[in-house]
C-alpha positions in Angstrom: 108.4 121.6 98.7 110.8 122.6 95.9 114.4 123.2 95.1 116.0 123.8 91.8 119.6 123.4 92.9 120.8 121.8 96.2 123.5 124.5 96.4 120.9 127.3 96.3 117.7 126.1 98.0 116.7 123.1 100.3 113.7 122.0 102.2 113.8 119.9 105.6 111.0 118.0 107.5 107.7 117.7 109.2 104.4 117.7 107.8 101.3 119.7 108.2 98.8 117.7 110.3 95.4 116.7 108.9 92.8 114.2 109.8 90.5 112.1 107.8 87.8 109.6 108.4 85.7 107.3 106.3 83.1 109.4 104.4 81.6 106.8 102.1 81.7 103.0 101.8 79.9 100.9 99.1 77.5 98.2 99.9 79.9 95.3 100.2 82.5 97.3 102.0 85.2 96.9 99.4 85.7 100.6 98.5 85.6 103.6 100.8 86.5 107.2 100.6 87.7 109.8 103.1 88.4 113.6 103.0 89.7 116.3 105.2 90.4 120.0 105.4 92.8 121.7 107.7 93.9 125.3 108.6 97.4 125.8 110.2 99.4 128.6 111.3 102.2 127.4 109.1 103.0 124.6 106.6 106.2 123.2 107.8 107.7 120.3 105.7 110.8 118.5 107.0 111.9 121.5 109.1 111.2 124.4 106.6 108.3 126.6 106.2 106.6 126.2 102.8 104.5 129.3 103.2 107.0 131.9 104.2 106.0 131.7 107.8 102.2 132.4 106.9 99.1 130.3 107.5 98.2 127.5 105.2 95.0 125.8 104.2 95.1 122.2 102.9 92.7 119.5 101.9 92.8 115.9 101.0 90.7 113.2 99.2 91.4 109.5 99.4 90.0 106.2 98.0 90.8 102.9 99.4 90.1 99.3 98.7 89.6 96.6 101.4 92.7 94.7 99.9 94.9 97.5 101.2 95.3 99.4 97.9 94.8 103.2 98.0 95.1 106.5 96.1 94.6 110.1 97.0 95.6 113.6 96.6 96.6 116.4 99.0 96.8 120.2 98.3 98.0 123.3 100.2 98.9 126.8 99.5 102.6 127.6 99.3 105.0 130.7 98.9 108.3 130.2 97.5 108.6 133.7 96.0 108.0 132.7 92.4 104.9 131.8 90.2 103.5 129.1 92.1 101.1 129.3 94.9 99.8 125.9 95.2 101.4 122.5 96.0 99.4 119.3 94.9 100.6 115.8 95.9 99.2 112.7 94.1 100.0 109.4 95.7 99.1 105.6 95.5 100.2 102.6 97.5 99.4 99.5 99.5 99.0 99.3 103.3 98.3 96.3 105.3 99.4 94.2 108.3 101.7 91.1 108.7 99.3 88.3 110.0 98.6 88.7 113.7 102.0 90.2 114.6 100.7 93.7 114.9 103.2 95.0 112.4 101.7 97.3 109.9 103.4 98.6 106.7 102.8 101.1 103.9 104.5 101.2 100.5 103.7 103.9 98.0 104.7 106.4 95.4 104.1 110.2 95.4 104.3 112.9 92.9 104.9 116.6 94.0 103.3 119.1 91.5 103.6 122.8 91.4 101.3 124.6 88.9 102.9 127.4 86.9 106.5 126.1 87.6 108.2 123.1 86.3 110.0 121.6 89.2 107.7 118.6 90.0 109.4 115.5 91.3 108.8 112.1 92.5 109.3 110.2 95.6 109.0 106.5 96.7 108.3 105.6 100.3 108.0 102.7 102.6 107.1 102.8 106.4 106.5 100.1 109.2 104.9 100.5 112.6 104.5 98.5 115.7 102.6 99.4 118.8 103.7 102.9 119.6 106.7 103.0 117.2 107.1 103.7 113.5 110.0 104.0 111.1 110.0 105.2 107.4 112.3 105.9 104.3 111.5 108.0 101.4 113.7 108.2 98.4 113.9 110.3 95.2 116.3 110.0 92.4 115.9 113.8 91.7 115.0 115.2 94.9 113.5 118.8 94.4 114.0 118.2 90.7 117.7 118.8 91.1 119.0 115.7 89.3 120.5 114.4 92.6 119.4 111.6 95.1 117.8 112.5 98.3 116.6 109.9 101.0 114.6 110.9 104.2 114.6 108.7 107.1 112.1 108.9 110.0 111.4 107.6 113.5 108.3 108.2 115.4 106.5 107.5 118.8 102.9 107.9 119.2 101.1 107.4 122.5 97.5 107.9 123.8 97.4 110.1 127.0 94.5 110.6 129.3 91.6 112.9 128.5 91.5 111.9 124.8 94.9 113.5 124.1 97.3 111.9 121.8 101.2 112.4 122.0 103.2 112.4 118.8 106.9 112.7 118.5 109.4 112.2 115.6 112.8 112.8 114.2 113.7 113.0 110.6 117.2 112.9 108.8 117.6 114.0 105.3 120.7 112.6 103.4 121.5 114.5 100.2 123.6 112.9 97.5 125.4 116.3 96.7 126.7 118.4 99.5 125.9 122.2 99.8 128.9 124.2 99.9 128.7 126.9 102.5 130.1 130.4 102.4 133.0 129.3 104.5 133.9 126.5 102.3 132.6 123.8 104.4 130.1 121.1 103.1 126.8 120.0 104.5 124.9 117.0 103.0 122.5 116.2 105.6 119.9 117.9 107.9 118.0 116.7 111.1 114.6 117.9 112.2 112.5 117.2 115.3 109.0 117.5 116.3 106.7 116.8 119.3 103.0 117.5 119.4 99.8 117.0 121.2 96.4 116.5 119.5 92.7 116.0 120.5 89.2 116.2 119.1 86.6 118.7 120.3 83.0 119.1 118.9 84.0 117.3 115.7 87.3 119.2 115.1 90.7 118.0 115.3 93.2 120.2 117.2 97.0 119.9 117.1 99.8 121.8 118.6 103.3 120.8 117.5 106.7 122.1 118.1 109.2 121.6 115.2 112.8 122.5 114.8 115.8 121.9 112.6 119.5 121.3 113.6 122.2 123.8 112.7 123.2 121.9 109.5 119.7 122.4 108.4 119.9 126.2 109.2 123.0 126.4 107.3 121.8 124.6 104.2 118.4 126.3 104.0 119.7 129.9 104.8 120.2 130.1 101.1 116.4 130.5 100.7 116.9 134.1 101.9 115.5 134.0 105.4 117.0 132.0 108.3 113.7 132.5 109.9 112.1 129.9 107.7 113.9 127.2 109.7 113.6 128.7 113.2 111.9 126.3 115.9 108.2 127.1 116.2 104.9 126.0 117.4 102.3 125.1 114.8 98.5 125.1 115.6 96.1 123.3 113.2 92.4 122.9 113.2 91.0 120.0 111.1 87.8 118.6 110.0 87.0 115.3 108.4 84.4 115.5 105.8 
C-alpha cells in the first residue's frame, strides 16, 4: 500500500481476508494471543492489487487484554516494482461494546511499513457495528506518504447463511485531499470500490471467495501505476489457518 505522489500513484480498497482464533490465554483470562496465516490468489487493498496480480502469503499475530486493549502486526509480500517486497502493518487500539445495546466499536492507530523503501505512513481508524451492519472511517494526514490528507469510508453487511457459509459485502469510498489530474485535464479526487464474498470453514481451514471491483474514477486514478489490469474486477480465493 504505497504512493509517493497522488498525481502519479494511488491505491484503492478491499483487504486480504485472514482468520484468527485465540491461541493462548493466561491463567486469569486477562491476556490472550492469536495468530493466523493465509494464502491468496492476490492481495487487493481498497481496489488495487498490491502484488501485481500475483499470489500473496500473509500472517498476523495479536495480543489482547480483557479490557479491550489490543496490539498486533500483519505482514504480506507486495510488488510495486521497486526495492520493497514486504509490507508490515503495526497497530494498536481499543475494542469494546456499549453496555447491552449490541453496538460494538473499535478505535485504533496503524503504521504501514515497507522495508528498503522510505514511504511508510500512518492511519487512525474507528469503526462501529450493530447486528449485521458495520461502518468505519480511516484517516491519514499524509496518505501514502504524499503529504496530503486521505480519508477512507466503509459500509459493510455480514450475514450467516445455512450450511456454515457466511456472506460478507462492503463498499468503500476514498476521498483524497488533492485531486489527480488526468491526461484529458479533468480532475479526480475520489474512488469507490466494492466487494462481495462467501466464506466457510473446512477441516480446520478458512476458505473465502470474494469478488472485488473499482469504479471508473478509481480506474482513471490508478492507471498511472502502469497497468490498468491492477484495478480490474476479480475473484480472490483465500485459504487461511488459525495457529
